[in-house]
Every structure is written in C-alpha cells, then in structure tokens.
PATOR-815304 format. One record per residue (C-alpha): x, y, z; residue number from 1. Coordinates in pm, whole numbers, plus 50000, padded with zeros to 5 digits. Example, Ala and Ser with C-alpha at 12.3 -4.5 7.8 and 13.67 -1.06 7.14 Angstrom:
REM residues 2
+-------+-------+-------+-----+
:     X :     Y :     Z : pos :
+-------+-------+-------+-----+
: 51230 : 49550 : 50780 :   1 :
: 51367 : 49894 : 50714 :   2 :
+-------+-------+-------+-----+
This chain:
REM residues 218
+-------+-------+-------+-----+
:     X :     Y :     Z : pos :
+-------+-------+-------+-----+
: 53159 : 53380 : 54736 :   1 :
: 53133 : 53597 : 54416 :   2 :
: 53262 : 53363 : 54194 :   3 :
: 53023 : 53113 : 54352 :   4 :
: 52724 : 53318 : 54282 :   5 :
: 52833 : 53395 : 53931 :   6 :
: 52840 : 53020 : 53867 :   7 :
: 52512 : 52978 : 54031 :   8 :
: 52358 : 53253 : 53793 :   9 :
: 52511 : 53094 : 53464 :  10 :
: 52405 : 52751 : 53553 :  11 :
: 52052 : 52880 : 53621 :  12 :
: 52058 : 53054 : 53286 :  13 :
: 52190 : 52747 : 53111 :  14 :
: 51905 : 52534 : 53244 :  15 :
: 51638 : 52792 : 53153 :  16 :
: 51788 : 52804 : 52803 :  17 :
: 51803 : 52436 : 52778 :  18 :
: 51433 : 52408 : 52880 :  19 :
: 51348 : 52637 : 52627 :  20 :
: 51545 : 52453 : 52362 :  21 :
: 51397 : 52128 : 52483 :  22 :
: 51048 : 52255 : 52445 :  23 :
: 51114 : 52363 : 52082 :  24 :
: 51283 : 52044 : 52014 :  25 :
: 50966 : 51824 : 52117 :  26 :
: 50746 : 52054 : 51914 :  27 :
: 50934 : 52031 : 51589 :  28 :
: 50733 : 51929 : 51259 :  29 :
: 50857 : 51567 : 51156 :  30 :
: 51047 : 51578 : 50836 :  31 :
: 51029 : 51208 : 50749 :  32 :
: 50624 : 51196 : 50757 :  33 :
: 50390 : 51306 : 50490 :  34 :
: 50034 : 51354 : 50614 :  35 :
: 49738 : 51279 : 50402 :  36 :
: 49678 : 51644 : 50375 :  37 :
: 50016 : 51727 : 50229 :  38 :
: 50009 : 51429 : 50012 :  39 :
: 49685 : 51528 : 49822 :  40 :
: 49816 : 51879 : 49780 :  41 :
: 50120 : 51776 : 49595 :  42 :
: 50079 : 51635 : 49221 :  43 :
: 50413 : 51489 : 49234 :  44 :
: 50359 : 51304 : 49571 :  45 :
: 50026 : 51195 : 49440 :  46 :
: 50203 : 51057 : 49101 :  47 :
: 50471 : 50869 : 49342 :  48 :
: 50196 : 50718 : 49535 :  49 :
: 50044 : 50578 : 49227 :  50 :
: 50393 : 50455 : 49105 :  51 :
: 50439 : 50281 : 49459 :  52 :
: 50113 : 50096 : 49427 :  53 :
: 50198 : 49968 : 49087 :  54 :
: 50536 : 49865 : 49195 :  55 :
: 50391 : 49672 : 49488 :  56 :
: 50207 : 49448 : 49284 :  57 :
: 50317 : 49075 : 49289 :  58 :
: 50503 : 48957 : 48960 :  59 :
: 50719 : 48688 : 48849 :  60 :
: 50814 : 48847 : 48514 :  61 :
: 50997 : 49132 : 48393 :  62 :
: 51351 : 49211 : 48336 :  63 :
: 51448 : 49316 : 48707 :  64 :
: 51381 : 49165 : 49041 :  65 :
: 51101 : 49335 : 49260 :  66 :
: 51006 : 49303 : 49626 :  67 :
: 50915 : 48936 : 49670 :  68 :
: 50945 : 48811 : 49331 :  69 :
: 51220 : 48748 : 49075 :  70 :
: 51169 : 48692 : 48688 :  71 :
: 51379 : 48386 : 48730 :  72 :
: 51101 : 48223 : 48926 :  73 :
: 50911 : 48148 : 48589 :  74 :
: 51175 : 47871 : 48535 :  75 :
: 51047 : 47702 : 48863 :  76 :
: 50701 : 47619 : 48718 :  77 :
: 50728 : 47541 : 48364 :  78 :
: 50904 : 47240 : 48186 :  79 :
: 51185 : 47459 : 48025 :  80 :
: 51531 : 47407 : 48166 :  81 :
: 51705 : 47706 : 48349 :  82 :
: 52004 : 47777 : 48132 :  83 :
: 52130 : 48130 : 48297 :  84 :
: 52366 : 48165 : 48569 :  85 :
: 52520 : 47861 : 48689 :  86 :
: 52476 : 47934 : 49071 :  87 :
: 52083 : 47904 : 48984 :  88 :
: 52093 : 47551 : 48841 :  89 :
: 51895 : 47415 : 49152 :  90 :
: 51591 : 47535 : 48979 :  91 :
: 51615 : 47229 : 48734 :  92 :
: 51602 : 47001 : 49043 :  93 :
: 51313 : 47115 : 49267 :  94 :
: 51174 : 46784 : 49388 :  95 :
: 50913 : 46952 : 49644 :  96 :
: 50777 : 47279 : 49686 :  97 :
: 50671 : 47449 : 50012 :  98 :
: 50317 : 47463 : 50097 :  99 :
: 50350 : 47829 : 50113 : 100 :
: 50548 : 47913 : 49820 : 101 :
: 50281 : 48091 : 49637 : 102 :
: 50114 : 48237 : 49934 : 103 :
: 49983 : 48576 : 49904 : 104 :
: 49752 : 48745 : 50173 : 105 :
: 49843 : 49110 : 50149 : 106 :
: 49556 : 49278 : 50319 : 107 :
: 49773 : 49549 : 50442 : 108 :
: 49810 : 49644 : 50036 : 109 :
: 49432 : 49625 : 50004 : 110 :
: 49374 : 49869 : 50299 : 111 :
: 49616 : 50107 : 50151 : 112 :
: 49431 : 50113 : 49827 : 113 :
: 49086 : 50140 : 49996 : 114 :
: 49207 : 50444 : 50174 : 115 :
: 49374 : 50596 : 49852 : 116 :
: 49020 : 50562 : 49686 : 117 :
: 48860 : 50749 : 49970 : 118 :
: 49110 : 50990 : 49996 : 119 :
: 49091 : 51124 : 49633 : 120 :
: 48770 : 51279 : 49718 : 121 :
: 48840 : 51357 : 50065 : 122 :
: 49172 : 51549 : 50020 : 123 :
: 49217 : 51594 : 49654 : 124 :
: 48945 : 51840 : 49567 : 125 :
: 49156 : 52159 : 49566 : 126 :
: 49452 : 51987 : 49377 : 127 :
: 49261 : 51753 : 49126 : 128 :
: 49028 : 51824 : 48839 : 129 :
: 48733 : 51609 : 48810 : 130 :
: 48896 : 51415 : 48523 : 131 :
: 49200 : 51345 : 48737 : 132 :
: 48999 : 51229 : 49025 : 133 :
: 48812 : 50985 : 48789 : 134 :
: 49130 : 50852 : 48641 : 135 :
: 49300 : 50825 : 48978 : 136 :
: 49005 : 50623 : 49158 : 137 :
: 48976 : 50418 : 48836 : 138 :
: 49341 : 50318 : 48851 : 139 :
: 49337 : 50242 : 49226 : 140 :
: 49046 : 50011 : 49162 : 141 :
: 49197 : 49842 : 48877 : 142 :
: 49509 : 49797 : 49099 : 143 :
: 49285 : 49663 : 49389 : 144 :
: 49090 : 49415 : 49164 : 145 :
: 49429 : 49281 : 49009 : 146 :
: 49558 : 49241 : 49359 : 147 :
: 49255 : 49043 : 49448 : 148 :
: 49306 : 48830 : 49122 : 149 :
: 49667 : 48764 : 49238 : 150 :
: 49552 : 48642 : 49582 : 151 :
: 49239 : 48443 : 49456 : 152 :
: 49446 : 48252 : 49204 : 153 :
: 49691 : 48126 : 49490 : 154 :
: 49451 : 48111 : 49791 : 155 :
: 49093 : 48040 : 49628 : 156 :
: 48825 : 48243 : 49779 : 157 :
: 48918 : 48516 : 49998 : 158 :
: 48732 : 48800 : 50206 : 159 :
: 48650 : 49084 : 49994 : 160 :
: 48710 : 49414 : 50172 : 161 :
: 48648 : 49730 : 49989 : 162 :
: 48634 : 49970 : 50265 : 163 :
: 48849 : 50075 : 50561 : 164 :
: 48792 : 49837 : 50867 : 165 :
: 48818 : 50082 : 51161 : 166 :
: 48819 : 49913 : 51509 : 167 :
: 48588 : 50134 : 51760 : 168 :
: 48710 : 49979 : 52060 : 169 :
: 48381 : 49797 : 52117 : 170 :
: 48434 : 49442 : 52238 : 171 :
: 48654 : 49163 : 52109 : 172 :
: 48748 : 49280 : 51741 : 173 :
: 48784 : 48909 : 51628 : 174 :
: 48538 : 48684 : 51851 : 175 :
: 48570 : 48309 : 51816 : 176 :
: 48195 : 48219 : 51755 : 177 :
: 47998 : 48557 : 51734 : 178 :
: 47977 : 48786 : 51410 : 179 :
: 48151 : 49117 : 51417 : 180 :
: 48210 : 49385 : 51173 : 181 :
: 48581 : 49315 : 51144 : 182 :
: 48542 : 48941 : 51095 : 183 :
: 48456 : 48904 : 50720 : 184 :
: 48399 : 48563 : 50593 : 185 :
: 48559 : 48431 : 50267 : 186 :
: 48399 : 48460 : 49950 : 187 :
: 48370 : 48176 : 49675 : 188 :
: 48637 : 48187 : 49426 : 189 :
: 48361 : 48239 : 49150 : 190 :
: 48238 : 48533 : 49340 : 191 :
: 48573 : 48701 : 49387 : 192 :
: 48653 : 48654 : 49017 : 193 :
: 48333 : 48796 : 48901 : 194 :
: 48356 : 49094 : 49121 : 195 :
: 48728 : 49143 : 49009 : 196 :
: 48597 : 49148 : 48628 : 197 :
: 48329 : 49390 : 48667 : 198 :
: 48557 : 49608 : 48859 : 199 :
: 48823 : 49599 : 48611 : 200 :
: 48572 : 49654 : 48317 : 201 :
: 48433 : 49950 : 48492 : 202 :
: 48780 : 50120 : 48559 : 203 :
: 48873 : 50078 : 48207 : 204 :
: 48551 : 50204 : 48079 : 205 :
: 48580 : 50536 : 48326 : 206 :
: 48925 : 50590 : 48179 : 207 :
: 48840 : 50571 : 47834 : 208 :
: 48543 : 50775 : 47895 : 209 :
: 48747 : 51076 : 48005 : 210 :
: 48761 : 51353 : 47713 : 211 :
: 49119 : 51339 : 47733 : 212 :
: 49391 : 51156 : 47941 : 213 :
: 49537 : 51415 : 48180 : 214 :
: 49835 : 51295 : 48391 : 215 :
: 49839 : 51406 : 48749 : 216 :
: 50156 : 51551 : 48728 : 217 :
: 50055 : 51829 : 48468 : 218 :
+-------+-------+-------+-----+
C-alpha cells in the first residue's frame, strides 16, 4: 500500500512538472522568424534584406544560375548557335516556345518592396541616419521600378501597385463586376514605362544628392 501511494505521488509530481514544461515550451520565442522590429534594428539584417531583393531580380545574364533564370537562356533567343556543354545542344533546335516561357507576374515581390519602403521610416528611425534612410528607400524604389520594367516587357500593361493592399474583411475582396480597393485595373504599357522611368531617375538623383554614400553596415 505504501509503495502504491509512493508511485501515485511520483506520478503526480511528474505530471505537474510536465505541465509546467509544456507551458514554457509553448511560450518559447521562435528562433527561425525575424520580426520587422528586430530586422530594422540590425544593420546587418537590413543589408541582407537589400541584397536579397537584388538577388530576386529576374535575369538571363551573368556567370551563375539564379532562381528561375540561367545565363545559358540567352542562347535561346538569339541567332548564335549554342557551343557549350553537349547536353544543351537542344537549344539550337527549339521549334516552338511555350506561351508562358517569358511570363513574369511577381506581385509577391512587389508587395515585399512596398512594405520595405514603408518600414524604413516606420522601424528604422532609431537605427538609420537620414542619409541612410534616403539611400535605402531610393534603392528599394529603383528595384521596384526595374521589376515593373521586367514585367511590362513580358506582359504588356500591368497594374501599378505602389502601396500595401490590405484586406479589411469587408465584402468580397475580388468581386466580378463591382469596383473594389483590391481590384486594380491594368495600366497601359506606355503609362507603366513612363512611371518606371520617372521613378528610376528620381531614385538615382536622391542617391547622388547625398553628401556622401554611407553604407548601411557602417
């Protein structure tokens, strides 16, 4: 009987300690997620974010393969014959091209850029100087304008979205016939190119107007 009571006490103590551990386990801070507040307080993370956005730009040129692109693809669109690796000789005999071969409609990247432009002022005030904030926003705007150029040269006119689009849970977010804040019409190709040109020129001027270029990581 005494042994049974002892086992009951030990089992109860184990359950209570397990419950406490479980509570602590569920309240742990994530180690694989960086919040906006954490990111914009660390100059190295800010530099990494900017580098990540440059790396996400579509390209068919360069010495290394990048996500979604290969430098070898340049041989697919010109009159020169491919003379590289023998297993790529099929590039010289492309008869038909898929309709979506050049398709690019990456508004997920556009959203990330819009968010970064807004967050420079929202979270970076205590970490970045005014010169650094100006340079960062200019570079983000330049990347966004270049991304629109990459889309419009493939797709023609596309919607121009320059701010976050946040659903307020009011009604159908994408109605069939009625207008809605989240339903953006396509802009004319000429309008997108004109917008892109003005934003690129503005970004370049802002960086050049700075008294001295100060990298974020200094």
